[in-house]
MARNUSE-223418 format. One record per residue (C-alpha): x, y, z; residue number from 1. Coordinates in steps of 0.001 Angstrom, whole numbers, plus 500000, padded with zeros to 6 digits. Example, Ala and Ser with C-alpha at 12.3 -4.5 7.8 and 13.67 -1.06 7.14 Angstrom:
<pt><u>512300</u><v>495500</v><w>507800</w><nr>1</nr></pt>
<pt><u>513670</u><v>498940</v><w>507140</w><nr>2</nr></pt>
***
This chain:
<pt><u>500000</u><v>500000</v><w>500000</w><nr>1</nr></pt>
<pt><u>501468</u><v>503351</v><w>498998</w><nr>2</nr></pt>
<pt><u>500629</u><v>506024</v><w>501531</w><nr>3</nr></pt>
<pt><u>503544</u><v>508425</v><w>500994</w><nr>4</nr></pt>
<pt><u>504963</u><v>510450</v><w>498164</w><nr>5</nr></pt>
<pt><u>508425</u><v>508913</v><w>498042</w><nr>6</nr></pt>
<pt><u>509518</u><v>511094</v><w>495131</w><nr>7</nr></pt>
<pt><u>508769</u><v>514158</v><w>497234</w><nr>8</nr></pt>
<pt><u>510810</u><v>512740</v><w>500124</w><nr>9</nr></pt>
<pt><u>513730</u><v>512008</v><w>497809</w><nr>10</nr></pt>
<pt><u>513583</u><v>515518</v><w>496399</w><nr>11</nr></pt>
<pt><u>513368</u><v>517012</v><w>499867</w><nr>12</nr></pt>
<pt><u>516380</u><v>515103</v><w>501186</w><nr>13</nr></pt>
<pt><u>518450</u><v>516041</v><w>498136</w><nr>14</nr></pt>
<pt><u>517846</u><v>519738</v><w>498885</w><nr>15</nr></pt>
<pt><u>520086</u><v>521956</v><w>501010</w><nr>16</nr></pt>
<pt><u>517530</u><v>521952</v><w>503820</w><nr>17</nr></pt>
<pt><u>517145</u><v>518162</v><w>503685</w><nr>18</nr></pt>
<pt><u>520906</u><v>517615</v><w>503851</w><nr>19</nr></pt>
<pt><u>521166</u><v>520015</v><w>506776</w><nr>20</nr></pt>
<pt><u>518460</u><v>518207</v><w>508731</w><nr>21</nr></pt>
<pt><u>520060</u><v>514813</v><w>508046</w><nr>22</nr></pt>
<pt><u>523337</u><v>516037</v><w>509535</w><nr>23</nr></pt>
<pt><u>521667</u><v>517343</v><w>512699</w><nr>24</nr></pt>
<pt><u>519392</u><v>514360</v><w>513255</w><nr>25</nr></pt>
<pt><u>522152</u><v>511838</v><w>512443</w><nr>26</nr></pt>
<pt><u>524429</u><v>513368</v><w>515069</w><nr>27</nr></pt>
<pt><u>521670</u><v>513057</v><w>517648</w><nr>28</nr></pt>
<pt><u>521047</u><v>509422</v><w>516708</w><nr>29</nr></pt>
<pt><u>524766</u><v>508620</v><w>516818</w><nr>30</nr></pt>
<pt><u>524844</u><v>509903</v><w>520382</w><nr>31</nr></pt>
<pt><u>521822</u><v>507779</v><w>521320</w><nr>32</nr></pt>
<pt><u>522521</u><v>504490</v><w>519520</w><nr>33</nr></pt>
<pt><u>525341</u><v>502314</v><w>520806</w><nr>34</nr></pt>
<pt><u>526982</u><v>499920</v><w>518282</w><nr>35</nr></pt>
<pt><u>526657</u><v>497192</v><w>520906</w><nr>36</nr></pt>
<pt><u>522868</u><v>497563</v><w>521000</w><nr>37</nr></pt>
<pt><u>520511</u><v>495821</v><w>518596</w><nr>38</nr></pt>
<pt><u>518603</u><v>498612</v><w>516886</w><nr>39</nr></pt>
<pt><u>516002</u><v>498979</v><w>514147</w><nr>40</nr></pt>
<pt><u>515208</u><v>501833</v><w>511790</w><nr>41</nr></pt>
<pt><u>511634</u><v>501751</v><w>510503</w><nr>42</nr></pt>
<pt><u>510400</u><v>504065</v><w>507747</w><nr>43</nr></pt>
<pt><u>512311</u><v>506265</v><w>505311</w><nr>44</nr></pt>
<pt><u>515785</u><v>505795</v><w>506724</w><nr>45</nr></pt>
<pt><u>517792</u><v>505847</v><w>503492</w><nr>46</nr></pt>
<pt><u>519375</u><v>509319</v><w>504013</w><nr>47</nr></pt>
<pt><u>520621</u><v>508297</v><w>507477</w><nr>48</nr></pt>
<pt><u>521855</u><v>504743</v><w>506979</w><nr>49</nr></pt>
<pt><u>525455</u><v>505311</v><w>505924</w><nr>50</nr></pt>
<pt><u>526011</u><v>507609</v><w>508889</w><nr>51</nr></pt>
<pt><u>524656</u><v>505039</v><w>511343</w><nr>52</nr></pt>
<pt><u>525943</u><v>501794</v><w>509840</w><nr>53</nr></pt>
<pt><u>526515</u><v>499024</v><w>512362</w><nr>54</nr></pt>
<pt><u>526427</u><v>495237</v><w>512372</w><nr>55</nr></pt>
<pt><u>523651</u><v>495440</v><w>514966</w><nr>56</nr></pt>
<pt><u>521495</u><v>497941</v><w>513053</w><nr>57</nr></pt>
<pt><u>518617</u><v>496687</v><w>510903</w><nr>58</nr></pt>
<pt><u>516442</u><v>498566</v><w>508427</w><nr>59</nr></pt>
<pt><u>512735</u><v>497833</v><w>507976</w><nr>60</nr></pt>
<pt><u>511210</u><v>499328</v><w>504812</w><nr>61</nr></pt>
<pt><u>507387</u><v>499552</v><w>504870</w><nr>62</nr></pt>
<pt><u>505603</u><v>498241</v><w>501785</w><nr>63</nr></pt>
<pt><u>505198</u><v>501157</v><w>499374</w><nr>64</nr></pt>
<pt><u>508524</u><v>502792</v><w>500220</w><nr>65</nr></pt>
<pt><u>511464</u><v>502652</v><w>497839</w><nr>66</nr></pt>
<pt><u>513565</u><v>499528</v><w>498468</w><nr>67</nr></pt>
<pt><u>517181</u><v>500294</v><w>499291</w><nr>68</nr></pt>
<pt><u>519946</u><v>497677</v><w>499209</w><nr>69</nr></pt>
<pt><u>521797</u><v>498334</v><w>502450</w><nr>70</nr></pt>
<pt><u>524479</u><v>497761</v><w>503447</w><nr>71</nr></pt>
<pt><u>526208</u><v>496532</v><w>500320</w><nr>72</nr></pt>
<pt><u>528271</u><v>493932</v><w>502167</w><nr>73</nr></pt>
<pt><u>525464</u><v>492749</v><w>504495</w><nr>74</nr></pt>
<pt><u>522194</u><v>493284</v><w>502602</w><nr>75</nr></pt>
<pt><u>520389</u><v>490833</v><w>504891</w><nr>76</nr></pt>
<pt><u>520119</u><v>493691</v><w>507400</w><nr>77</nr></pt>
<pt><u>517331</u><v>495187</v><w>505265</w><nr>78</nr></pt>
<pt><u>513805</u><v>493757</v><w>505139</w><nr>79</nr></pt>
<pt><u>510513</u><v>494889</v><w>503590</w><nr>80</nr></pt>
<pt><u>507707</u><v>494807</v><w>506166</w><nr>81</nr></pt>
<pt><u>503972</u><v>495120</v><w>506569</w><nr>82</nr></pt>
<pt><u>503536</u><v>497862</v><w>509144</w><nr>83</nr></pt>
<pt><u>500835</u><v>495975</v><w>511049</w><nr>84</nr></pt>
<pt><u>502838</u><v>492725</v><w>511296</w><nr>85</nr></pt>
<pt><u>506553</u><v>493271</v><w>511840</w><nr>86</nr></pt>
<pt><u>508536</u><v>490061</v><w>511128</w><nr>87</nr></pt>
<pt><u>510639</u><v>490177</v><w>514293</w><nr>88</nr></pt>
<pt><u>510625</u><v>488174</v><w>517492</w><nr>89</nr></pt>
<pt><u>509232</u><v>489800</v><w>520617</w><nr>90</nr></pt>
<pt><u>511742</u><v>491729</v><w>522750</w><nr>91</nr></pt>
<pt><u>514279</u><v>491849</v><w>519874</w><nr>92</nr></pt>
<pt><u>515522</u><v>495445</v><w>519962</w><nr>93</nr></pt>
<pt><u>517178</u><v>497785</v><w>522442</w><nr>94</nr></pt>
<pt><u>516132</u><v>500772</v><w>520333</w><nr>95</nr></pt>
<pt><u>513685</u><v>501387</v><w>517509</w><nr>96</nr></pt>
<pt><u>514011</u><v>504574</v><w>515463</w><nr>97</nr></pt>
<pt><u>510956</u><v>505492</v><w>513381</w><nr>98</nr></pt>
<pt><u>511819</u><v>507982</v><w>510618</w><nr>99</nr></pt>
<pt><u>509256</u><v>509690</v><w>508339</w><nr>100</nr></pt>
<pt><u>506659</u><v>507004</v><w>508894</w><nr>101</nr></pt>
<pt><u>503937</u><v>508113</v><w>511288</w><nr>102</nr></pt>
<pt><u>503342</u><v>511280</v><w>509227</w><nr>103</nr></pt>
<pt><u>502003</u><v>509097</v><w>506409</w><nr>104</nr></pt>
<pt><u>500605</u><v>506059</v><w>508192</w><nr>105</nr></pt>
<pt><u>496941</u><v>505060</v><w>508317</w><nr>106</nr></pt>
<pt><u>497658</u><v>502401</v><w>510931</w><nr>107</nr></pt>
<pt><u>499792</u><v>504142</v><w>513550</w><nr>108</nr></pt>
<pt><u>498185</u><v>502471</v><w>516544</w><nr>109</nr></pt>
<pt><u>498576</u><v>498974</v><w>515128</w><nr>110</nr></pt>
<pt><u>502202</u><v>499701</v><w>514283</w><nr>111</nr></pt>
<pt><u>502826</u><v>500976</v><w>517809</w><nr>112</nr></pt>
<pt><u>501453</u><v>497690</v><w>519150</w><nr>113</nr></pt>
<pt><u>504034</u><v>495886</v><w>517036</w><nr>114</nr></pt>
<pt><u>506812</u><v>498249</v><w>518090</w><nr>115</nr></pt>
<pt><u>505927</u><v>497671</v><w>521730</w><nr>116</nr></pt>
<pt><u>506061</u><v>493910</v><w>521171</w><nr>117</nr></pt>
<pt><u>509472</u><v>494064</v><w>519464</w><nr>118</nr></pt>
<pt><u>511120</u><v>496378</v><w>522010</w><nr>119</nr></pt>
<pt><u>512907</u><v>494967</v><w>525020</w><nr>120</nr></pt>
<pt><u>511316</u><v>495775</v><w>528367</w><nr>121</nr></pt>
<pt><u>513552</u><v>498812</v><w>528917</w><nr>122</nr></pt>
<pt><u>513959</u><v>499579</v><w>525220</w><nr>123</nr></pt>
<pt><u>513819</u><v>503084</v><w>523739</w><nr>124</nr></pt>
<pt><u>511714</u><v>504519</v><w>520930</w><nr>125</nr></pt>
<pt><u>512837</u><v>507559</v><w>518925</w><nr>126</nr></pt>
<pt><u>510448</u><v>509127</v><w>516418</w><nr>127</nr></pt>
<pt><u>511646</u><v>511570</v><w>513726</w><nr>128</nr></pt>
<pt><u>508743</u><v>513559</v><w>512269</w><nr>129</nr></pt>
<pt><u>508522</u><v>516008</v><w>509400</w><nr>130</nr></pt>
<pt><u>506504</u><v>519154</v><w>510033</w><nr>131</nr></pt>
<pt><u>503143</u><v>519009</v><w>508279</w><nr>132</nr></pt>
<pt><u>502535</u><v>522751</v><w>508541</w><nr>133</nr></pt>
<pt><u>505849</u><v>523898</v><w>507060</w><nr>134</nr></pt>
<pt><u>506561</u><v>521147</v><w>504529</w><nr>135</nr></pt>
<pt><u>503049</u><v>520247</v><w>503395</w><nr>136</nr></pt>
<pt><u>503400</u><v>521991</v><w>500040</w><nr>137</nr></pt>
<pt><u>506668</u><v>520212</v><w>499262</w><nr>138</nr></pt>
<pt><u>505590</u><v>516793</v><w>500549</w><nr>139</nr></pt>
<pt><u>501914</u><v>516593</v><w>499734</w><nr>140</nr></pt>
<pt><u>500919</u><v>513335</v><w>501367</w><nr>141</nr></pt>
<pt><u>501693</u><v>514095</v><w>505003</w><nr>142</nr></pt>
<pt><u>498603</u><v>512900</v><w>506888</w><nr>143</nr></pt>
<pt><u>499339</u><v>513360</v><w>510580</w><nr>144</nr></pt>
<pt><u>500614</u><v>516410</v><w>512447</w><nr>145</nr></pt>
<pt><u>503077</u><v>516297</v><w>515333</w><nr>146</nr></pt>
<pt><u>500295</u><v>516816</v><w>517888</w><nr>147</nr></pt>
<pt><u>498318</u><v>513933</v><w>516362</w><nr>148</nr></pt>
<pt><u>501361</u><v>511663</v><w>516549</w><nr>149</nr></pt>
<pt><u>502011</u><v>512599</v><w>520189</w><nr>150</nr></pt>
<pt><u>498367</u><v>511829</v><w>520981</w><nr>151</nr></pt>
<pt><u>498733</u><v>508428</v><w>519308</w><nr>152</nr></pt>
<pt><u>501914</u><v>507690</v><w>521280</w><nr>153</nr></pt>
<pt><u>500213</u><v>508631</v><w>524550</w><nr>154</nr></pt>
<pt><u>497292</u><v>506340</v><w>523771</w><nr>155</nr></pt>
<pt><u>499736</u><v>503408</v><w>523640</w><nr>156</nr></pt>
<pt><u>501599</u><v>504320</v><w>526859</w><nr>157</nr></pt>
<pt><u>504539</u><v>505943</v><w>525047</w><nr>158</nr></pt>
<pt><u>505289</u><v>509298</v><w>526672</w><nr>159</nr></pt>
<pt><u>507758</u><v>511869</v><w>525223</w><nr>160</nr></pt>
<pt><u>510609</u><v>512488</v><w>527673</w><nr>161</nr></pt>
<pt><u>512683</u><v>514685</v><w>525333</w><nr>162</nr></pt>
<pt><u>511365</u><v>516667</v><w>522369</w><nr>163</nr></pt>
<pt><u>513700</u><v>518523</v><w>520011</w><nr>164</nr></pt>
<pt><u>512881</u><v>521135</v><w>517386</w><nr>165</nr></pt>
<pt><u>515107</u><v>520818</v><w>514327</w><nr>166</nr></pt>
<pt><u>515521</u><v>523576</v><w>511763</w><nr>167</nr></pt>
<pt><u>518100</u><v>524684</v><w>509250</w><nr>168</nr></pt>
<pt><u>519671</u><v>527005</v><w>511829</w><nr>169</nr></pt>
<pt><u>518441</u><v>525489</v><w>515071</w><nr>170</nr></pt>
<pt><u>518417</u><v>522366</v><w>517195</w><nr>171</nr></pt>
<pt><u>517154</u><v>522651</v><w>520731</w><nr>172</nr></pt>
<pt><u>514954</u><v>520908</v><w>523258</w><nr>173</nr></pt>
<pt><u>511398</u><v>521883</v><w>524064</w><nr>174</nr></pt>
<pt><u>511823</u><v>521863</v><w>527834</w><nr>175</nr></pt>
<pt><u>508156</u><v>521939</v><w>528833</w><nr>176</nr></pt>
<pt><u>506009</u><v>519854</v><w>526535</w><nr>177</nr></pt>
<pt><u>502500</u><v>521187</v><w>525967</w><nr>178</nr></pt>
<pt><u>499992</u><v>521250</v><w>523099</w><nr>179</nr></pt>
<pt><u>500648</u><v>524979</v><w>522679</w><nr>180</nr></pt>
<pt><u>504412</u><v>524528</v><w>522362</w><nr>181</nr></pt>
<pt><u>503946</u><v>521682</v><w>519908</w><nr>182</nr></pt>
<pt><u>501680</u><v>523864</v><w>517788</w><nr>183</nr></pt>
<pt><u>504328</u><v>526597</v><w>517936</w><nr>184</nr></pt>
<pt><u>506940</u><v>524075</v><w>516775</w><nr>185</nr></pt>
<pt><u>504667</u><v>523134</v><w>513904</w><nr>186</nr></pt>
<pt><u>504541</u><v>526749</v><w>512785</w><nr>187</nr></pt>
<pt><u>508271</u><v>527409</v><w>512672</w><nr>188</nr></pt>
<pt><u>510385</u><v>524254</v><w>512546</w><nr>189</nr></pt>
<pt><u>511042</u><v>521694</v><w>509826</w><nr>190</nr></pt>
<pt><u>511332</u><v>518544</v><w>511894</w><nr>191</nr></pt>
<pt><u>510768</u><v>517292</v><w>515431</w><nr>192</nr></pt>
<pt><u>512485</u><v>514426</v><w>517281</w><nr>193</nr></pt>
<pt><u>510350</u><v>512679</v><w>519877</w><nr>194</nr></pt>
<pt><u>512467</u><v>510665</v><w>522294</w><nr>195</nr></pt>
<pt><u>509862</u><v>508672</v><w>524169</w><nr>196</nr></pt>
<pt><u>509671</u><v>506222</v><w>527025</w><nr>197</nr></pt>
<pt><u>507175</u><v>503432</v><w>527523</w><nr>198</nr></pt>
<pt><u>505121</u><v>503571</v><w>530687</w><nr>199</nr></pt>
<pt><u>504217</u><v>500046</v><w>531728</w><nr>200</nr></pt>
<pt><u>500988</u><v>500093</v><w>533745</w><nr>201</nr></pt>
<pt><u>501282</u><v>498600</v><w>537224</w><nr>202</nr></pt>
<pt><u>499442</u><v>495287</v><w>537553</w><nr>203</nr></pt>
<pt><u>496117</u><v>495489</v><w>539282</w><nr>204</nr></pt>
<pt><u>496132</u><v>493988</v><w>542799</w><nr>205</nr></pt>
<pt><u>494630</u><v>490513</v><w>543084</w><nr>206</nr></pt>
<pt><u>492457</u><v>490071</v><w>546113</w><nr>207</nr></pt>
<pt><u>491982</u><v>486662</v><w>547704</w><nr>208</nr></pt>
<pt><u>488339</u><v>487090</v><w>548657</w><nr>209</nr></pt>
<pt><u>488011</u><v>483512</v><w>549847</w><nr>210</nr></pt>
<pt><u>490955</u><v>483919</v><w>552192</w><nr>211</nr></pt>
<pt><u>489658</u><v>487253</v><w>553439</w><nr>212</nr></pt>
<pt><u>486245</u><v>485807</v><w>554243</w><nr>213</nr></pt>
<pt><u>487765</u><v>482894</v><w>556169</w><nr>214</nr></pt>
<pt><u>489597</u><v>485183</v><w>558580</w><nr>215</nr></pt>
<pt><u>487875</u><v>485050</v><w>562008</w><nr>216</nr></pt>
***
C-alpha cells in the first residue's frame, strides 16, 4: 500500500535543507545508539543509513517505500515489512528509530502495538517527524501532524521524555512539553524528534476474597 509520496521525500532530502536536517538528526542518533545495541530503523531511513551503519542495526522498509539495498556487504540487514505485522521476534531490539513514517501512516496504533512487542522491556523509541505545517506543500501526502502523533503515542503508553525542534539554523529541546508549544513548533520548525519512554501500567492487585472471608 502506497501512503507516501516517496519522490517528494527524495527531492526534499536532496535539497540543502534536507541535507542540513540529516546532519543534525544523524548526530543526535549517533549519540543515542550504541553499536553494541541491537537497533532497528523503521520508515524512510535511506538518508541516514550510511552515517549510522553498524552490524547490529537493521532497516525495515514499509511496503510502498522505495527499496534500498543496504548495506552493500550485508544486505540481509534490510527487510521489507507490513507495518501491522513486523517480522521480528518479541523483545528483539534495544532501540527502535521510526523515521518519516507516522506522518504518512493510516495504521499508527497497530504499528505501535508491534513496536511495543518488538522492544525489550527497557527499550527506547525515537520518532523523527517532518513538520506538516511547514513542509506540506513540498511533501503533499503528510497525513498526521506532530500533535496527532504525540496523541497516538500517549494512547499506547509511550510518553515523550525529550522533544527537540530541528531547523536549518536550530536544534534545541522543548523543555516543557504542551499542546501549545507543539503547535508553535509546527509553525516554525522543519522537523521534530520525539524521544519517548514506555510507561508500563502497574498490575492490578489481586484480592483473595476467599481467604479474606475465612479470617475470624
